[in-house]
C-alpha positions in Angstrom: 7.9 -14.8 19.5 6.4 -14.6 23.0 8.9 -13.8 25.8 9.0 -16.4 28.7 7.2 -14.1 31.2 4.3 -14.1 28.7 4.2 -17.7 28.2 2.9 -18.4 31.7 0.1 -15.9 31.3 -0.5 -17.4 27.7 -0.8 -21.0 29.2 -3.2 -19.7 31.9 -5.4 -18.1 29.3 -5.0 -21.1 27.0 -6.2 -23.3 29.8 -9.1 -21.4 30.5 -10.0 -21.4 26.8 -9.8 -25.2 26.7 -12.3 -25.5 29.6 -14.8 -23.1 27.8 -14.5 -25.0 24.4 -17.9 -27.0 23.7 -18.5 -30.0 21.4 -19.4 -28.8 17.8 -23.2 -27.9 18.0 -26.0 -30.3 16.4 -27.4 -29.5 13.1 -30.1 -26.8 13.5 -29.1 -25.8 16.9 -29.4 -22.1 17.4 -26.1 -20.2 18.9 -26.4 -17.2 21.2 -24.2 -14.7 19.6 -21.4 -13.9 19.7 -19.9 -17.3 19.0 -17.2 -19.1 16.8 -17.5 -22.5 15.1 -14.3 -24.5 14.1 -15.9 -27.5 12.1 -12.5 -29.2 11.3 -11.8 -29.3 15.3 -15.4 -30.2 15.9 -15.5 -27.2 18.5 -17.4 -24.2 19.2 -16.9 -21.2 21.7 -19.7 -19.2 22.9 -20.5 -16.5 25.3 -17.4 -16.5 27.7 -15.7 -18.9 25.6 -16.0 -16.5 22.6 -14.5 -13.6 24.9 -11.6 -15.9 26.0 -10.9 -16.9 22.3 -10.9 -13.3 21.4 -8.4 -12.5 24.2 -5.9 -15.3 23.2 -6.2 -14.4 19.6 -5.2 -10.7 19.9 -2.5 -11.8 22.4 -0.9 -13.7 19.3 -1.7 -11.9 16.3 1.3 -9.8 14.9 1.0 -6.8 12.7 1.4 -8.5 9.1 2.9 -5.5 7.4 5.5 -4.9 10.0 6.3 -8.3 11.5 5.0 -10.8 8.9 2.0 -12.1 10.9 0.4 -14.6 12.1 -2.9 -13.0 10.8 -6.2 -13.6 12.6 -7.2 -16.5 10.6 -4.0 -18.2 11.0 -4.1 -17.9 15.1 -7.9 -19.2 14.9 -6.6 -22.2 13.1 -3.7 -22.7 15.5 -6.2 -22.6 18.6 -8.8 -24.7 17.1 -6.2 -27.6 16.4 -4.2 -27.0 19.8 -7.5 -27.1 22.1 -8.6 -30.2 20.3 -5.2 -31.8 21.2 -5.6 -30.6 24.6 -9.0 -32.1 25.0 -8.0 -35.4 23.5 -4.8 -35.6 25.3 -4.1 -33.1 28.1 -3.3 -29.3 28.4 0.5 -29.8 28.4 0.5 -31.6 25.1 -2.0 -29.0 23.6 0.3 -26.1 24.8 3.5 -27.5 23.6 1.8 -27.8 20.2 0.8 -24.2 20.4 4.4 -23.2 21.4 5.6 -25.2 18.4 3.4 -23.1 16.0 4.5 -19.7 17.7 8.1 -20.6 17.5 8.1 -21.5 13.8 10.5 -19.1 12.0 9.4 -16.9 9.0 9.0 -18.6 5.7 10.0 -17.2 2.6 7.3 -16.4 0.0 7.3 -15.2 -3.7 4.2 -13.4 -4.4 3.2 -12.4 -8.2 0.7 -9.8 -9.7 -0.2 -9.3 -13.1 0.7 -5.8 -14.3 -0.8 -4.7 -17.7 1.5 -2.4 -19.8 4.5 -2.4 -22.2 8.0 -2.9 -21.0 10.8 -2.6 -23.5 13.5 -4.1 -20.8 12.9 -6.9 -18.4 13.7 -8.1 -16.1 13.2 -4.5 -14.5 13.8 -4.0 -11.1 11.4 -1.1 -9.8 11.8 -0.8 -6.1 11.3 -3.9 -4.1 9.7 -5.7 -7.0 10.9 -7.1 -10.4 8.9 -6.8 -13.7 9.1 -10.2 -15.7 7.7 -10.6 -19.0 7.2 -14.4 -18.7 6.4 -16.5 -15.8 9.1 -19.0 -16.6 11.8 -16.0 -16.2 10.7 -15.7 -12.6 13.6 -17.7 -10.7 11.1 -19.7 -8.3 9.2 -21.0 -11.3 11.7 -21.6 -13.8 11.3 -23.2 -17.5 11.3 -26.8 -16.3 8.7 -26.6 -13.2 5.3 -26.6 -15.1 4.3 -24.2 -12.8 3.8 -21.4 -15.4 1.1 -23.2 -17.0 -0.7 -23.4 -13.6 -0.4 -19.8 -12.7 -0.8 -18.3 -16.0 -4.8 -18.0 -15.8 -4.7 -16.2 -12.6 -1.6 -14.1 -13.2 -0.9 -13.6 -16.8 2.4 -12.1 -17.8 3.9 -9.5 -17.5 4.1 -9.9 -13.7 5.2 -8.1 -10.7 7.3 -10.3 -8.3 8.5 -9.8 -4.8 9.8 -12.1 -2.1 8.6 -11.4 1.3 9.2 -13.3 4.8 6.2 -14.1 6.7 4.4 -16.4 9.0 1.1 -17.1 6.7 0.0 -16.7 3.3 -2.3 -13.8 4.2 0.6 -11.9 5.9 2.7 -12.5 2.8 -0.1 -11.0 0.8 -0.2 -7.9 2.9 3.5 -7.4 2.8 3.5 -7.9 -0.9 0.7 -5.5 -1.3 2.7 -2.8 0.3 5.5 -3.3 -2.3 3.2 -3.8 -5.2 1.4 -0.4 -4.7 4.7 1.5 -4.0 6.1 0.0 -7.3 2.9 0.9 -9.3 3.3 4.3 -8.2 6.7 4.6 -9.6 5.4 3.3 -12.8 3.0 6.0 -12.8 5.8 8.5 -12.7 8.4 6.8 -15.1 5.9 6.1 -17.9 2.7 7.0 -19.5 -0.6 6.0 -17.7 -3.0 4.2 -20.0 -6.5 3.1 -19.4 -8.9 0.5 -21.0 -8.9 -3.1 -20.4 -10.8 -6.2 -19.5 -13.6 -4.3 -17.5 -16.8 -4.2 -19.3 -19.2 -1.4 -19.0 -22.7 -1.4 -20.8 -24.5 1.6 -21.7 -28.3 1.8 -22.6 -29.9 4.8 -24.0 -33.8 5.8 -23.2 -35.0 3.6 -26.1 -33.0 0.6 -24.6 -30.3 0.6 -27.3 -27.0 -0.6 -25.8 -23.6 0.6 -26.3 -20.3 -0.8 -24.7 -17.4 0.4 -23.6 -14.0 -0.8 -21.9 -13.7 0.5 -18.2 -10.4 1.8 -16.8 -7.9 -0.9 -16.1 -4.3 0.3 -14.8 -1.6 0.0 -17.2 1.8 1.6 -18.1 3.9 2.2 -21.0 7.5 2.6 -19.5 9.5 5.5 -21.2 11.8 6.9 -18.7 14.6 4.1 -18.8 18.1 4.1 -20.2 19.6 1.6 -22.6 20.8 -0.5 -19.3 17.2 -0.6 -17.9 18.0 1.6 -15.2 16.1 4.7 -14.4 16.8 8.1 -16.1 18.0 11.3 -14.3 15.3 12.4 -12.1 14.0 8.9 -10.9 17.2 7.0 -10.2 17.0 8.1 -6.4 13.5 7.3 -6.2 13.9 3.8 -7.6 16.8 3.4 -5.2 14.8 4.7 -2.2 11.8 2.2 -3.0 14.6 -0.5 -3.1 15.3 0.0 0.8 13.2 -1.3 3.5 10.9 1.5 4.9 13.0 1.8 8.3 16.4 2.3 6.4 14.9 5.3 4.2 15.8 8.9 5.0 13.0 11.8 5.8 13.0 12.9 2.0 12.7 9.4 0.5 9.8 8.5 2.8 8.0 11.7 2.0 8.4 11.3 -1.8 7.5 7.6 -1.8 4.4 8.4 0.4 3.6 11.2 -1.8 3.9 9.1 -5.1 1.5 6.5 -3.5 -1.1 9.2 -2.9 -0.7 10.5 -6.8 -1.5 6.9 -7.9 -4.8 7.2 -6.0 -5.8 10.2 -8.4 -5.4 8.0 -11.6 -7.5 4.9 -9.9 -10.6 7.1 -9.1 -13.1 9.3 -11.1 -14.6 10.8 -8.3 -13.4 14.3 -8.0 -13.7 14.6 -4.2 -11.4 11.6 -3.9 -8.7 12.7 -6.5 -8.6 16.2 -5.0 -8.2 14.8 -1.5 -5.6 12.4 -2.7 -3.6 15.0 -4.5 -3.6 17.3 -1.4 -2.5 14.4 0.7 0.5 14.0 -1.6 1.5 17.6 -1.5 0.9 17.5 2.6 3.4 14.8 2.6 6.2 17.0 0.8 5.4 20.3 2.5 3.5 20.1 5.7 4.3 17.0 7.6 6.8 17.3 10.3 6.5 21.3 10.4 5.0 23.2 13.3 2.2 24.2 10.9 -1.2 23.0 12.2 -3.2 25.8 11.3 -3.0 27.2 7.6 -1.9 24.2 6.0 -3.5 25.2 2.8 -1.6 28.4 2.8 1.6 26.5 3.4 1.0 24.2 0.4 0.0 27.1 -1.8 3.3 29.0 -0.9 5.5 26.0 -1.6 3.8 24.9 -4.8 3.0 28.1 -6.8 6.5 29.0 -7.6 7.2 25.6 -9.0 4.4 24.9 -11.3 2.9 26.6 -14.4 -1.0 26.5 -15.2 -1.8 28.0 -18.4 -3.0 31.6 -18.2 -2.2 32.0 -14.5 0.3 34.0 -12.6 1.9 32.4 -9.7 -0.1 34.5 -7.3 -3.1 33.3 -9.2 -2.0 29.7 -8.7 -1.3 30.4 -5.1 -5.0 31.6 -4.7 -6.5 28.8 -6.5 -4.5 26.2 -4.6 -5.6 27.9 -1.4 -9.5 27.9 -2.5 -9.3 24.3 -3.6 -7.7 23.2 -0.4 -10.7 24.9 1.5 -13.1 22.8 -0.7 -11.2 19.6 -0.1 -11.5 20.2 3.7 -15.4 20.6 3.1 -15.4 17.5 1.0 -13.5 15.4 3.7 -15.1 16.9 7.1 -18.5 18.2 5.8 -19.3 15.3 3.3 -19.7 17.9 0.5 -19.1 16.7 -3.0 -16.9 18.2 -5.4 -18.2 18.1 -8.8 -15.7 20.1 -10.8 -13.9 17.4 -12.4 -11.7 20.0 -14.5 -10.2 21.6 -11.2 -9.6 17.9 -9.9 -7.7 17.1 -13.4 -5.7 20.3 -13.1 -4.7 19.6 -9.5 -3.7 16.0 -10.3 -1.4 17.4 -13.3 0.1 20.1 -10.9 0.9 17.2 -8.3 2.5 15.2 -11.1 4.7 18.3 -11.7 5.4 18.7 -8.1 6.2 14.7 -7.7 8.9 15.1 -10.6 10.5 18.0 -8.9 10.6 16.2 -5.5 12.0 13.0 -7.2 14.8 14.9 -8.9 16.0 15.8 -5.4 16.6 12.4 -4.5 19.3 12.1 -7.5 22.8 12.3 -6.3 24.0 14.4 -9.1 21.3 17.1 -9.0 22.8 20.4 -8.7 20.9 22.1 -5.7 23.2 21.5 -2.8 27.1 22.0 -2.5 28.7 19.5 -3.1 26.2 17.8 -5.4 24.3 15.1 -3.5 20.8 13.8 -2.9 18.5 15.8 -0.5 17.8 13.7 2.7 15.4 16.0 4.5 12.3 18.2 3.6 14.3 21.3 4.7 17.0 20.6 2.2 14.6 20.1 -0.6 12.6 23.1 0.1 15.4 25.4 0.4 15.6 25.2 -3.4 12.0 26.8 -3.9 12.4 30.4 -5.0 10.5 33.0 -2.7 7.0 34.1 -3.9 6.4 37.8 -3.4 3.8 38.1 -0.3 4.2 34.5 0.6 5.9 33.2 3.5 7.3 29.7 3.0 7.5 28.0 6.5 10.0 25.3 7.0 
């Protein structure tokens, strides 16, 4: 929605844009960059016209994730159409058409995405998405519409489904992608992650003999569910937090869900540098963000994490030193471009971070026994107050 005082400015800019629109170029004509062509409207914008197009476009674009759009491509379509109307009729008619497009309400979109895995109970709500085992069980499709057969090739069941409000299809996709990623992050925590799938890999030896292998394709076997298809203790609060809109989440809910999304990155990459960076980012969400700590972040993470985990053969002090060293190597990978080639350390850190996410998720359950009276933790400070002190380490909150 554009307020009234902005409408006058917008109309002035639109009038200028129309004056700079030129007929669609003849075949073979060389355009001087930068330029934009709208073939359906038989218009092109070059030089100052292109600058004016960009100015009006960015005045109208809204953030798709936050407000539901419109996106750049949609606004370009609006402007091409309304400029054509203005040229064929007059400025007032063209601008009235533009105002009508701007003022259209958000539309409701149902977005589906295939999710590979085994789900014993469905429909299953996970955050702001629902897992369906058949396309016909999605309410917007149903058994009678015939749409299931059309969609099955691109989005075979089981599917994740979510309903969003947005101005256009691309904005709906962006909003849905945010929800899908969050739901998949929870599926990593409430089930067993499985690999293998449709992505083929061909491997040839030095003599040219070929071998084939199945590449990684994210999938899940969900195990942490009760008989009523609800989450078990330790994950109920996490799922309920994900069902909320982001502005309605408290501090600890926001941190744990963000950390879960970073943890998922660890399972979708084989590059040790990226896996370590993602795991450390998850730990920073939980133990560093929002604190006065600006220097010594690695030490703060190590002090919080070491008392909570067990790594075979290491004392808590050794775990603390290992994490601190690994954090320094992570910084070298991120800031200096140095590669981390030790996939064993990366795998160990991912396992450690998974343990920490389970601990963090547990503190979102209302019936965990950390606080008196029993309730879910709402802030970082409440959650980390449960961490036992490690000798020689200062836990800064």
